[in-house]
C-alpha positions as CSV (number, residue, x, y, z in Angstrom):
1,M,5.4,43.3,32.4
2,P,7.3,43.8,29.2
3,D,6.4,41.8,26.1
4,L,8.4,38.6,25.7
5,F,9.8,37.5,22.5
6,I,8.5,34.1,21.2
7,Q,10.4,32.5,18.4
8,T,8.3,31.2,15.5
9,P,9.0,27.5,15.1
10,P,9.9,25.9,11.8
11,S,7.1,24.5,9.7
12,I,6.6,22.2,6.8
13,G,3.8,21.8,4.3
14,N,3.0,19.3,1.6
15,Q,6.3,17.5,1.3
16,Y,5.8,16.6,-2.3
17,R,5.0,20.1,-3.5
18,E,7.8,21.6,-1.4
19,D,10.4,19.3,-2.9
20,P,11.2,20.5,-6.4
21,F,14.3,18.2,-6.5
22,L,12.1,15.1,-6.1
23,R,9.6,16.3,-8.7
24,G,12.4,17.1,-11.1
25,Y,13.9,13.6,-10.7
26,L,10.6,12.0,-11.3
27,Q,10.0,14.1,-14.4
28,R,13.4,13.1,-15.8
29,K,13.1,9.4,-15.0
30,C,9.4,8.5,-15.5
31,P,7.6,8.5,-18.8
32,R,4.8,11.0,-19.0
33,E,2.1,8.4,-18.7
34,V,3.7,6.9,-15.6
35,L,4.2,10.3,-13.9
36,G,0.6,11.2,-14.7
37,G,-0.5,8.0,-13.0
38,I,1.5,8.4,-9.8
39,E,1.6,12.2,-9.2
40,A,-1.8,12.4,-7.4
41,D,-0.8,9.6,-5.1
42,L,2.5,11.3,-4.2
43,D,0.8,14.6,-3.7
44,E,-1.6,13.0,-1.2
45,M,1.3,11.3,0.6
46,G,3.1,14.6,0.7
47,A,0.1,16.3,2.3
48,L,-0.1,13.6,4.9
49,A,3.6,13.6,5.7
50,G,3.7,17.4,6.2
51,G,0.3,17.7,7.8
52,D,-1.6,15.1,9.9
53,L,1.2,12.7,10.3
54,Y,3.7,15.3,11.3
55,R,1.4,16.9,13.9
56,M,0.6,13.4,15.3
57,Q,4.3,12.7,15.5
58,L,5.0,15.7,17.6
59,E,2.0,15.0,19.9
60,D,3.1,11.3,20.2
61,R,6.7,12.3,20.9
62,T,7.0,10.9,24.5
63,N,5.1,7.6,24.0
64,E,7.0,4.3,23.6
65,P,5.9,0.7,23.1
66,K,5.2,-1.2,26.3
67,L,5.8,-4.8,27.1
68,T,3.5,-6.7,29.6
69,Q,4.9,-10.1,30.2
70,W,2.3,-11.5,32.7
71,D,-1.4,-11.0,33.2
72,A,-3.0,-10.5,36.6
73,W,-3.2,-14.3,37.2
74,G,0.3,-15.2,36.4
75,N,-0.1,-16.3,32.8
76,R,2.8,-15.4,30.5
77,I,1.3,-13.2,27.7
78,D,4.2,-11.0,26.4
79,R,1.8,-8.4,25.0
80,I,3.3,-5.3,23.4
81,E,1.3,-2.1,23.0
82,L,2.4,0.2,20.2
83,T,2.2,3.9,20.0
84,T,-0.7,5.9,18.5
85,L,1.4,7.0,15.6
86,W,2.7,3.6,14.8
87,T,-0.9,2.2,14.7
88,R,-1.9,5.0,12.3
89,A,1.2,4.6,10.2
90,A,0.4,0.9,9.8
91,E,-3.1,1.7,8.5
92,I,-1.7,4.3,6.0
93,A,1.1,2.0,4.8
94,S,-1.2,-0.8,3.9
95,M,-4.0,1.3,2.5
96,R,-1.6,3.3,0.3
97,G,0.2,0.1,-0.8
98,L,3.7,0.9,0.3
99,I,4.5,-2.8,0.0
100,A,1.9,-3.7,-2.7
101,I,3.0,-1.2,-5.3
102,P,6.1,-3.0,-6.7
103,Y,4.3,-6.4,-6.6
104,D,1.2,-5.1,-8.4
105,A,3.8,-3.7,-10.8
106,E,1.2,-1.5,-12.6
107,H,4.0,0.7,-14.0
108,G,6.6,-2.1,-14.7
109,R,10.1,-1.2,-13.7
110,F,9.0,2.3,-12.6
111,S,6.9,0.8,-9.9
112,R,9.9,0.7,-7.6
113,I,10.5,4.4,-8.2
114,H,6.8,5.0,-7.4
115,Q,7.0,3.0,-4.2
116,F,10.2,4.5,-2.9
117,A,9.1,8.1,-3.7
118,N,6.2,7.4,-1.4
119,V,8.6,5.9,1.2
120,Y,10.8,8.9,1.0
121,L,7.8,11.2,1.8
122,F,6.3,8.9,4.4
123,H,9.3,7.9,6.5
124,P,10.4,11.1,8.4
125,S,6.9,11.6,9.9
126,T,6.3,8.0,11.1
127,D,8.9,7.3,13.8
128,V,10.7,4.7,11.7
129,Y,7.6,2.6,10.9
130,T,9.6,1.9,7.7
131,C,11.6,-0.6,9.7
132,P,8.9,-3.4,9.6
133,L,7.9,-2.3,6.1
134,A,11.5,-2.8,4.9
135,M,11.6,-6.3,6.3
136,T,8.1,-7.0,4.9
137,D,9.2,-6.0,1.4
138,G,12.4,-8.0,1.8
139,A,10.5,-11.1,3.0
140,A,8.0,-10.9,0.1
141,R,10.9,-10.7,-2.4
142,T,12.8,-13.5,-0.7
143,L,9.9,-15.9,-0.8
144,L,9.3,-15.2,-4.5
145,T,13.0,-15.6,-5.3
146,V,13.2,-18.9,-3.4
147,G,10.0,-20.1,-5.0
148,N,8.4,-21.9,-2.1
149,E,4.9,-22.0,-3.5
150,T,3.3,-23.2,-0.2
151,L,4.7,-20.2,1.7
152,I,4.1,-17.8,-1.1
153,E,0.4,-18.8,-1.2
154,R,0.2,-18.5,2.6
155,A,2.1,-15.3,3.2
156,L,2.3,-13.1,0.1
157,P,-1.3,-12.0,0.0
158,H,-1.0,-10.8,3.6
159,L,2.4,-9.1,3.0
160,T,1.1,-7.2,0.0
161,S,-2.4,-6.5,1.2
162,R,-3.9,-3.0,1.0
163,D,-6.5,-4.0,3.7
164,S,-5.1,-3.1,7.1
165,S,-7.2,-5.9,8.8
166,Q,-5.4,-8.5,6.6
167,A,-2.0,-6.9,6.2
168,W,1.0,-8.5,7.8
169,T,4.5,-7.3,8.5
170,S,7.6,-9.5,8.7
171,G,10.5,-9.6,11.0
172,Q,14.1,-10.5,10.1
173,W,15.6,-12.4,13.0
174,M,19.4,-12.7,12.4
175,T,21.3,-11.0,15.2
176,E,22.5,-13.1,18.1
177,A,24.9,-12.4,20.9
178,T,27.6,-14.4,19.2
179,G,27.7,-12.0,16.3
180,G,25.8,-9.2,14.6
181,S,27.0,-9.1,11.0
182,D,28.7,-12.4,11.5
183,V,25.5,-14.4,11.2
184,G,27.5,-17.5,10.5
185,A,28.2,-17.7,14.2
186,S,24.5,-18.3,14.9
187,L,23.7,-20.8,17.8
188,T,20.0,-21.2,17.1
189,R,19.2,-24.9,16.5
190,A,16.6,-26.4,14.3
191,T,15.3,-29.9,15.0
192,R,12.5,-32.1,13.7
193,D,9.9,-33.2,16.3
194,D,8.1,-36.7,16.2
195,H,5.7,-35.4,13.5
196,G,8.5,-34.1,11.3
197,V,7.8,-30.5,12.1
198,W,10.8,-28.1,12.4
199,R,11.3,-26.6,15.9
200,L,13.7,-23.8,16.6
201,Y,15.7,-23.3,19.8
202,G,17.9,-20.3,20.7
203,K,18.1,-16.6,21.6
204,K,17.8,-13.8,19.1
205,W,19.5,-10.8,20.7
206,F,18.1,-8.0,18.5
207,T,14.7,-8.5,16.7
208,S,13.2,-5.3,15.5
209,A,9.4,-4.9,15.0
210,V,8.7,-8.0,17.1
211,T,5.0,-7.4,16.8
212,S,5.1,-8.6,13.2
213,Q,2.9,-11.6,12.3
214,M,5.8,-13.6,10.7
215,A,9.5,-13.6,10.4
216,L,12.3,-15.1,8.4
217,T,15.2,-16.3,10.5
218,L,18.3,-18.4,10.3
219,A,19.0,-21.6,12.3
220,R,21.3,-24.6,12.1
221,P,19.7,-27.9,11.4
222,E,21.1,-30.7,13.6
223,G,24.0,-32.4,11.9
224,N,25.0,-29.4,9.8
225,G,28.5,-28.0,10.0
226,P,29.6,-24.6,11.3
227,G,29.5,-21.2,9.6
228,G,27.0,-19.7,7.2
229,S,26.9,-22.8,4.9
230,G,25.5,-24.8,7.8
231,L,22.6,-22.5,8.4
232,A,19.1,-22.7,6.8
233,M,16.4,-20.1,6.4
234,F,13.1,-20.7,8.2
235,Y,9.7,-19.1,8.1
236,I,7.9,-18.5,11.4
237,E,4.5,-17.2,12.2
238,T,4.7,-15.5,15.5
239,R,1.3,-16.6,16.9
240,D,-1.0,-19.6,16.5
241,A,-4.6,-19.6,15.4
242,E,-5.7,-18.8,19.0
243,G,-3.3,-15.8,19.3
244,R,-0.8,-17.5,21.5
245,L,2.9,-16.9,20.9
246,N,4.5,-19.7,18.9
247,G,7.2,-21.1,21.2
248,I,8.5,-17.5,21.7
249,R,9.3,-15.6,24.9
250,V,9.9,-11.9,24.8
251,E,12.7,-11.4,27.3
252,R,12.7,-7.6,27.2
253,L,12.4,-4.6,24.9
254,K,15.7,-2.9,24.1
255,D,16.5,0.5,25.7
256,K,18.0,2.2,22.7
257,L,19.7,5.5,21.8
258,G,17.1,6.2,19.1
259,T,14.3,4.4,17.1
260,R,12.6,4.2,20.5
261,K,9.2,3.7,18.9
262,V,10.4,0.5,17.2
263,P,9.6,-2.5,19.5
264,T,13.0,-4.1,19.4
265,A,13.2,-7.2,21.6
266,E,15.4,-10.0,22.9
267,L,13.5,-13.2,22.0
268,Y,14.0,-16.7,23.2
269,L,12.8,-19.4,20.8
270,D,11.7,-22.5,22.8
271,G,10.4,-25.0,20.2
272,A,9.0,-22.4,17.8
273,R,7.2,-24.1,15.0
274,A,8.9,-23.2,11.7
275,H,8.9,-24.1,8.0
276,L,12.1,-24.6,5.9
277,V,12.0,-22.0,3.1
278,G,14.6,-23.4,0.8
279,E,17.5,-25.8,1.1
280,P,18.5,-27.1,4.5
281,S,21.9,-25.3,4.1
282,H,23.5,-22.1,2.8
283,G,20.8,-20.0,4.5
284,T,23.0,-16.9,4.4
285,R,23.0,-17.1,0.6
286,A,19.2,-17.6,0.6
287,I,18.7,-14.4,2.7
288,E,20.5,-12.2,0.1
289,P,17.4,-11.1,-1.8
290,M,16.0,-9.7,1.5
291,L,19.3,-7.8,2.1
292,V,19.2,-6.1,-1.3
293,I,15.7,-4.8,-0.5
294,T,16.3,-3.8,3.1
295,R,19.5,-2.0,2.2
296,A,17.6,0.0,-0.5
297,W,15.1,1.0,2.2
298,N,18.0,2.0,4.4
299,S,19.4,4.2,1.7
300,V,16.1,5.9,0.9
301,T,15.2,6.5,4.5
302,S,18.7,8.0,5.1
303,V,18.0,10.5,2.3
304,A,14.5,11.1,3.7
305,F,15.9,12.1,7.1
306,M,18.4,14.4,5.4
307,R,15.6,16.1,3.4
308,R,13.5,16.6,6.6
309,A,16.4,18.0,8.5
310,V,17.3,20.4,5.7
311,A,13.7,21.4,5.2
312,L,13.3,22.3,8.9
313,A,16.6,24.1,9.0
314,C,15.7,26.2,6.0
315,S,12.3,27.0,7.4
316,Y,13.9,28.1,10.7
317,A,16.4,30.2,8.8
318,R,13.6,32.2,7.1
319,E,12.1,33.0,10.5
320,R,15.0,33.4,12.9
321,R,16.8,36.8,13.1
322,A,20.3,37.3,14.3
323,F,22.6,40.4,14.1
324,G,19.8,42.4,12.6
325,K,19.0,40.0,9.7
326,R,17.3,36.7,9.0
327,L,19.6,33.7,9.1
328,I,18.7,33.1,5.4
329,D,20.2,36.4,4.6
330,L,23.6,35.7,6.3
331,P,26.2,34.5,3.8
332,L,27.9,32.0,6.1
333,H,24.6,30.4,7.1
334,V,23.5,30.2,3.5
335,T,26.8,28.5,2.6
336,T,26.3,26.0,5.4
337,L,22.7,25.1,4.4
338,A,23.8,24.9,0.7
339,A,26.4,22.3,1.5
340,L,23.8,20.2,3.3
341,E,21.4,20.5,0.3
342,A,24.2,19.4,-2.1
343,Q,24.9,16.4,0.1
344,T,21.2,15.5,0.3
345,R,20.9,15.7,-3.5
346,G,23.9,13.5,-4.1
347,A,22.7,10.9,-1.6
348,F,19.2,11.0,-3.2
349,L,20.5,10.3,-6.7
350,L,22.7,7.5,-5.4
351,A,19.8,5.9,-3.4
352,F,17.4,6.1,-6.3
353,E,20.0,4.8,-8.8
354,L,19.9,1.6,-6.6
355,V,16.0,1.7,-6.6
356,E,16.0,2.0,-10.4
357,L,18.3,-1.0,-10.8
358,I,16.1,-3.1,-8.5
359,G,13.1,-2.2,-10.7
360,R,15.0,-3.2,-13.8
361,Q,16.0,-6.5,-12.2
362,E,12.5,-7.4,-11.1
363,S,11.0,-6.6,-14.5
364,G,13.6,-8.5,-16.4
365,E,15.0,-5.4,-18.1
366,I,18.5,-5.6,-16.8
367,D,21.7,-6.5,-18.6
368,A,24.9,-8.1,-17.2
369,Q,26.6,-4.7,-16.7
370,Q,23.7,-3.3,-14.7
371,K,23.6,-6.5,-12.6
372,A,27.3,-6.0,-11.7
373,L,26.5,-2.3,-10.9
374,L,23.5,-3.4,-8.7
375,R,25.8,-5.8,-6.8
376,L,28.3,-3.1,-6.1
377,L,25.9,-0.3,-5.4
378,T,23.8,-2.2,-2.8
379,P,26.5,-2.1,-0.1
380,I,28.0,1.2,-1.2
381,G,24.7,3.1,-1.5
382,K,23.7,1.9,1.9
383,L,27.0,2.7,3.7
384,L,27.5,6.1,2.2
385,T,24.0,7.5,2.4
386,A,23.8,6.4,6.1
387,K,27.1,8.1,7.0
388,Q,26.0,11.2,5.1
389,A,22.7,11.2,6.9
390,V,24.3,11.3,10.3
391,S,26.6,14.2,9.2
392,V,23.9,16.2,7.5
393,V,21.3,15.8,10.3
394,S,23.8,16.7,13.0
395,E,24.8,19.8,11.1
396,A,21.2,20.8,10.5
397,I,20.5,20.5,14.2
398,E,23.4,22.8,14.9
399,A,21.8,25.3,12.5
400,F,19.1,25.8,15.1
401,G,21.5,26.7,17.9
402,G,20.2,25.8,21.3
403,A,16.6,25.2,20.0
404,G,17.9,22.2,18.1
405,Y,18.9,20.6,21.4
406,I,15.5,20.9,23.1
407,E,13.6,17.7,23.2
408,D,10.0,19.1,22.9
409,T,10.8,20.7,19.6
410,G,11.1,17.2,18.2
411,I,14.3,18.0,16.5
412,P,16.8,16.0,18.6
413,M,14.8,12.8,17.8
414,L,15.9,13.2,14.1
415,L,19.5,12.7,15.0
416,R,18.9,9.8,17.4
417,D,16.8,8.0,14.9
418,T,19.3,8.7,12.0
419,Q,22.2,7.2,14.0
420,V,20.8,3.7,13.6
421,L,21.1,3.8,9.8
422,P,24.9,3.1,9.7
423,I,24.3,0.1,12.0
424,W,21.2,-1.6,10.6
425,E,21.7,-4.0,7.7
426,G,25.4,-4.1,8.0
427,T,27.9,-1.6,9.5
428,T,30.1,0.6,7.3
429,N,33.1,-1.7,7.7
430,V,31.2,-4.9,6.9
431,L,29.6,-3.4,3.9
432,S,32.9,-2.0,2.7
433,L,34.4,-5.4,2.7
434,D,31.3,-6.8,1.0
435,A,31.6,-4.2,-1.8
436,V,35.3,-4.2,-2.7
437,L,36.7,-7.5,-1.5
438,R,34.1,-10.2,-2.1
439,G,32.8,-11.6,-5.3
440,D,34.1,-9.8,-8.4
441,P,34.6,-6.1,-7.5
442,A,36.5,-5.4,-10.7
443,S,33.5,-6.1,-12.8
444,G,31.3,-3.9,-10.6
445,I,33.8,-1.0,-10.7
446,A,34.1,-1.4,-14.5
447,A,30.3,-1.1,-14.7
448,L,30.4,1.9,-12.4
449,K,33.0,3.5,-14.7
450,A,30.7,3.0,-17.7
451,R,27.8,4.6,-15.9
452,V,29.9,7.5,-14.8
453,A,31.0,8.0,-18.4
454,E,27.3,8.1,-19.4
455,C,26.6,10.7,-16.7
456,V,29.3,13.1,-17.8
457,R,29.1,12.6,-21.5
458,A,26.3,15.1,-22.1
459,A,27.7,17.8,-19.8
460,R,28.3,21.0,-21.8
461,E,28.7,23.7,-19.1
462,E,32.3,24.1,-18.1
463,P,31.8,23.6,-14.4
464,L,29.9,20.4,-15.1
465,R,32.6,19.2,-17.6
466,D,35.3,19.8,-15.0
467,A,33.3,18.1,-12.2
468,G,32.6,15.1,-14.5
469,A,36.3,14.8,-15.4
470,A,37.1,14.8,-11.7
471,A,34.6,12.0,-11.0
472,S,36.1,10.0,-13.9
473,V,39.7,10.5,-12.8
474,T,38.7,9.4,-9.3
475,I,37.1,6.2,-10.5
476,D,40.2,5.4,-12.7
477,K,42.5,6.0,-9.8
478,A,40.4,3.6,-7.6
479,M,40.4,0.9,-10.3
480,S,44.2,1.2,-10.7
481,W,44.8,1.2,-7.0
482,L,42.7,-2.0,-6.6
483,A,44.4,-3.7,-9.5
484,A,47.8,-3.0,-8.0
485,A,47.1,-3.8,-4.4
486,R,48.5,-7.2,-3.4
487,D,48.8,-7.0,0.4
488,P,45.6,-8.5,1.9
489,A,46.0,-6.4,5.1
490,L,46.2,-3.2,3.0
491,L,43.1,-4.2,1.0
492,Q,41.1,-4.8,4.2
493,A,42.4,-1.7,5.9
494,S,41.6,0.5,2.9
495,A,38.2,-1.1,2.1
496,R,36.2,1.7,3.7
497,A,38.2,4.4,2.0
498,L,37.8,2.7,-1.4
499,A,34.1,2.2,-1.0
500,I,33.5,5.8,0.1
501,T,35.7,7.1,-2.8
502,L,33.7,5.1,-5.3
503,G,30.4,6.2,-3.8
504,R,31.2,9.9,-3.6
505,A,32.7,10.0,-7.1
506,F,29.5,8.4,-8.4
507,E,27.4,10.9,-6.5
508,L,29.3,13.7,-8.2
509,A,28.7,12.2,-11.6
510,L,25.0,11.8,-10.9
511,L,24.8,15.4,-9.8
512,V,26.5,16.4,-13.1
513,E,24.0,14.4,-15.1
514,H,21.0,15.8,-13.3
515,A,22.3,19.4,-13.3
516,Q,22.6,19.4,-17.1
517,W,19.0,18.1,-17.4
518,Q,17.8,20.8,-15.0
519,L,19.5,23.4,-17.2
520,D,18.1,22.0,-20.4
521,A,14.6,21.1,-19.2
522,Q,13.9,23.7,-16.6
523,R,16.5,26.5,-17.1
524,D,17.4,25.9,-13.5
525,R,21.0,26.5,-12.4
526,S,20.6,25.1,-8.9
527,G,22.1,21.9,-10.1
528,I,25.3,23.6,-11.1
529,A,25.4,25.2,-7.7
530,A,24.9,21.8,-6.1
531,V,27.9,20.4,-8.1
532,A,30.1,23.3,-7.0
533,Q,29.2,22.8,-3.3
534,F,29.7,19.0,-3.6
535,R,33.1,19.4,-5.1
536,R,34.3,21.5,-2.1
537,M,34.0,18.3,0.0
538,P,36.6,15.5,-0.2
539,I,35.8,13.0,-2.9
540,D,38.9,10.8,-2.9
541,A,39.4,9.1,0.5
542,L,42.2,6.7,-0.6
543,V,45.5,7.1,1.2
544,G,47.2,4.5,-1.0
545,E,49.5,2.9,1.5
546,R,49.3,0.7,4.5
547,D,49.6,2.3,7.9
548,D,51.6,-0.2,9.9
549,E,51.5,1.9,13.0
550,A,47.7,2.4,13.2
551,S,47.5,-0.4,15.8
552,L,49.6,1.6,18.2
553,L,46.7,3.9,18.7
554,V,44.3,1.2,19.8
555,S,46.5,-1.4,21.5
């Protein structure tokens, strides 16, 4: 029998050591003493992410959470069994302080960079265990912002614990059948019982990580009016001291396209005991601190999936031969991978710009202009990196040819899990409206313009100066367009294009800034190559006029 050819699969190693872009960013942004204090931690996480966790992920590929609603004697138990990887990921997350790091704040405003660098390494190997972690971080920040001392004393030590036997995660129960992003349409009711205890009644249609020990949710106290202003935010512990569910029925686990390891459920609240977190109204406003944090997690995990997909595609290109050469030696394949790398770098810098601003805000080292920039970048960073992640991961899978379509390689799972990122924490359209039509978008864009000017000011190489000028011109055009637009329908129809234009122009400026630093500090010209690749893609998405006939295509 003739010898059969067996293709060598892609492989990854220590994900910190094999990511010079991450290490360069940290070197540029962190003081020497901070970098010295966090590098060993990141190196250990990189080894886990590319070693034991990655191997466990591939071995655990076909497992999913299981719901048992009844025991053998007919008692309703609603027990959910998690996968092996998720159980291990929970232990690692608490032990390594993935929530604790920014609350311990050992490195001040740089603690958020330390935390999210760990998240970036951890995420792709853990089947989206970052979902409950994001909501846990958001819940901790929300409780601190609201200042409910009783709940802070009760929950915060668990949410930030490094002891896996004491650590809690938190849910975020917003979505109902009446509306996803339109949380003001919530039908969940809150009433007081004879003892003055709040009880919640209603159905939550999409509750991720339902195995968490607590949740923050919205409900409408009796007598309150409609809309978001009539809602209040409540704290729920999911089980009582005896381990019984707290007025909660798990109707079913969702059968989803991706994130299949995440135990996402439909819940029915039937008198769930709850505590009012803040005021008995304006709950949608009270939940905003959580959304800032969870949208940052969404942005960083988007970039993490991009990095993993590109790393695997490059590894495969070094092994796979076609037309007598390795793929990595074929110019068209190299160009394709280079474009993916440039997108990943731009998205990384945008996501971590948001992380850095959050760190400044939490440490009190933020000025009015940076606050306006944070307000703008929270939705823009989330929407743009999520869309880029789906595009990059899809293209990376294509780079494997047929092997990228085979389930037991583990590669298709990347795309399925990535597809949730434009949906969670606000769809692209909802976030576009939030970014450029609500609040004071002009001040946010003015702050963005100032930050872009800072990015491009130091550029000396001609390709970088030209790219910086292009970014600046695009921002100026967007500002002028917004100032001149008067038609509300045009503003709404163009919100997505405007948000994407602002985000991509900013990514280009951030790439210019980092490329000049790479050249100066490391004599590394890869940043200039990244800028050149990024400029070949559309930056300005604004059409500039209303399309009155668009409705003809969807009527």
